C-alpha positions in Angstrom: 0.0 0.0 0.0 2.9 2.4 0.7 4.0 1.9 -2.9 0.7 3.4 -4.1 1.3 6.9 -2.7 4.3 7.8 -4.9 2.5 6.4 -8.0 -0.6 8.4 -7.1 1.5 11.6 -6.5 3.2 11.1 -9.9 -0.2 10.7 -11.7 -1.5 13.8 -9.9 1.6 15.8 -10.9 1.0 15.2 -14.6 -1.4 17.4 -16.5 -4.9 15.9 -16.8 -5.5 14.0 -20.0 -8.3 14.9 -22.3 -10.3 11.7 -21.6 -9.8 12.1 -17.9 -11.0 15.7 -18.1 -14.1 14.7 -20.0 -14.9 11.9 -17.6 -14.4 14.3 -14.6 -16.7 16.9 -16.2 -19.3 14.2 -16.9 -19.3 13.5 -13.2 -19.6 17.2 -12.4 -22.4 17.7 -14.9 -24.3 14.8 -13.3 -23.9 16.3 -9.8 -25.2 19.7 -11.1 -28.1 18.4 -13.2 -29.2 16.5 -10.1 -29.1 19.8 -8.2 -31.0 21.5 -10.9 -33.8 18.9 -10.7 -33.8 19.0 -6.9 -34.1 22.8 -6.8 -36.6 23.0 -9.5 -38.9 20.5 -7.7 -38.4 22.3 -4.4 -39.6 25.6 -6.0 -42.3 24.0 -8.1 -43.8 22.0 -5.2 -43.4 24.1 -2.0 -44.2 22.7 1.3 -46.9 25.2 2.4 -47.1 25.4 6.1 -50.0 27.7 6.9 -48.5 28.4 10.3 -45.3 29.6 8.9 -45.7 31.2 5.4 -42.8 33.5 6.0 -40.4 30.6 6.3 -41.8 29.1 3.1 -41.1 32.4 1.2 -37.5 32.4 2.5 -37.1 28.8 1.4 -38.3 29.5 -2.0 -36.1 32.5 -2.5 -33.1 30.5 -1.4 -34.1 27.6 -3.7 -34.4 29.9 -6.6 -30.9 31.2 -6.1 -29.5 27.7 -5.8 -31.4 26.7 -8.9 -29.6 29.4 -10.8 -26.2 28.4 -9.3 -26.8 24.7 -10.2 -27.7 25.7 -13.8 -24.5 27.7 -14.2 -22.3 25.0 -12.6 -23.7 22.5 -15.1 -22.9 25.0 -17.9 -19.3 25.4 -16.5 -18.8 21.6 -16.6 -19.8 21.5 -20.2 -17.6 24.6 -21.0 -14.6 22.9 -19.4 -15.1 19.8 -21.5 -15.3 21.9 -24.6 -11.6 22.5 -24.3 -11.2 19.1 -25.9 -10.8 19.6 -29.7 -13.0 16.7 -30.7 -15.8 18.1 -28.6 -15.4 21.8 -29.2 -17.8 22.2 -32.1 -20.6 20.0 -30.8 -20.5 21.4 -27.3 -20.4 24.9 -28.6 -23.6 24.2 -30.4 -25.2 22.8 -27.3 -24.1 25.8 -25.3 -25.3 28.3 -27.8 -28.8 26.8 -27.7 -28.7 26.7 -23.9 -27.6 30.3 -23.7 -30.3 31.5 -26.1 -32.9 29.7 -24.0 -31.7 31.0 -20.6 -30.3 34.4 -21.7 -30.5 36.0 -18.2 -28.8 33.1 -16.3 -25.4 34.7 -16.3 -26.8 38.0 -15.0 -28.9 36.4 -12.3 -25.9 34.2 -11.2 -23.5 37.2 -11.1 -25.8 39.4 -9.1 -26.7 36.6 -6.7 -23.1 35.6 -6.2 -21.8 39.2 -5.9 -24.8 40.7 -3.9 -22.3 42.4 -1.6 -20.7 44.4 -4.5 -24.2 45.3 -5.9 -25.3 46.4 -2.4 -22.6 49.0 -2.2 -22.8 50.1 -5.8 -19.7 48.2 -7.1 -21.4 45.6 -9.2 -20.2 45.1 -12.8 -23.6 45.7 -14.4 -24.4 49.3 -13.7 -28.0 48.9 -14.8 -28.6 46.8 -11.6 -29.5 49.0 -8.7 -29.3 47.9 -5.1 -33.0 48.6 -4.7 -33.7 45.7 -7.0 -31.8 43.1 -5.0 -34.4 42.1 -2.6 -37.5 42.7 -4.7 -38.7 39.6 -6.5 -41.9 37.7 -7.2 -43.0 34.3 -8.0 -46.2 33.9 -10.0 -47.9 31.7 -12.6 -48.9 32.1 -16.2 -50.6 29.3 -18.1 -49.7 27.0 -15.2 -46.0 27.8 -15.4 -44.0 29.3 -12.5 -42.3 32.6 -13.4 -39.7 34.2 -11.2 -39.4 37.9 -11.7 -36.1 39.5 -10.4 -33.9 42.3 -11.6 -36.2 43.1 -14.4 -35.9 39.5 -15.8 -38.6 36.8 -16.1 -37.5 33.3 -15.5 -39.8 30.6 -16.8 -38.6 27.9 -14.5 -39.9 25.0 -16.5 -38.2 26.3 -19.7 -34.9 26.7 -17.8 -35.3 23.2 -16.3 -35.8 21.8 -19.8 -32.9 23.7 -21.2 -30.6 22.4 -18.5 -31.8 18.8 -19.1 -31.3 19.2 -22.8 -27.8 20.5 -22.3 -26.9 17.7 -19.9 -28.3 15.0 -22.2 -26.5 16.4 -25.2 -23.3 16.6 -23.3 -23.6 13.0 -22.0 -24.2 11.8 -25.6 -21.2 13.7 -27.0 -18.9 12.7 -24.1 -20.0 9.0 -24.3 -19.1 8.9 -28.0 -15.8 10.6 -27.4 -14.9 8.3 -24.5 -16.1 5.1 -26.1 -12.7 4.1 -27.5 -10.4 6.1 -25.3 -8.8 4.9 -22.1 -9.3 7.2 -19.1 -6.1 7.6 -17.2 
């Protein structure tokens, strides 16, 4: 067993191989699509406690922010894998469709992640005012949940479908790429 440590250290010292990168990002993408599904269902099916509606609103707001974070982490895993030449074109196409379907995801993630900067007027997007940070609503149109925040409308089911489509396309492309390559 003591012989394994130097070998492990030697492997870790080498740059990651492309197949190992794709496999690692496949695992990351799976983690984050599971988080997307979990957060979507938590927002879509709230546990209404009539004795504590305030706590439910807080939970939904938190779940909405984690939904956006999970979607963007899924996207990051796919972007990372797109560094592999054989996947670059197909993953770029998937990412383009995804970005067109969820155009405000980056903005919502950035403001959510850097709320402190936006609170004191140092956020990168000067159109966002601190008065917008804590003003949001969750409503329904045609049976679909819509989150309104920062002047954006997020149709949650459309974002959920876009994330699922991105994940499935990535898994398919990654699977074909890895089919005849050893992962080391």
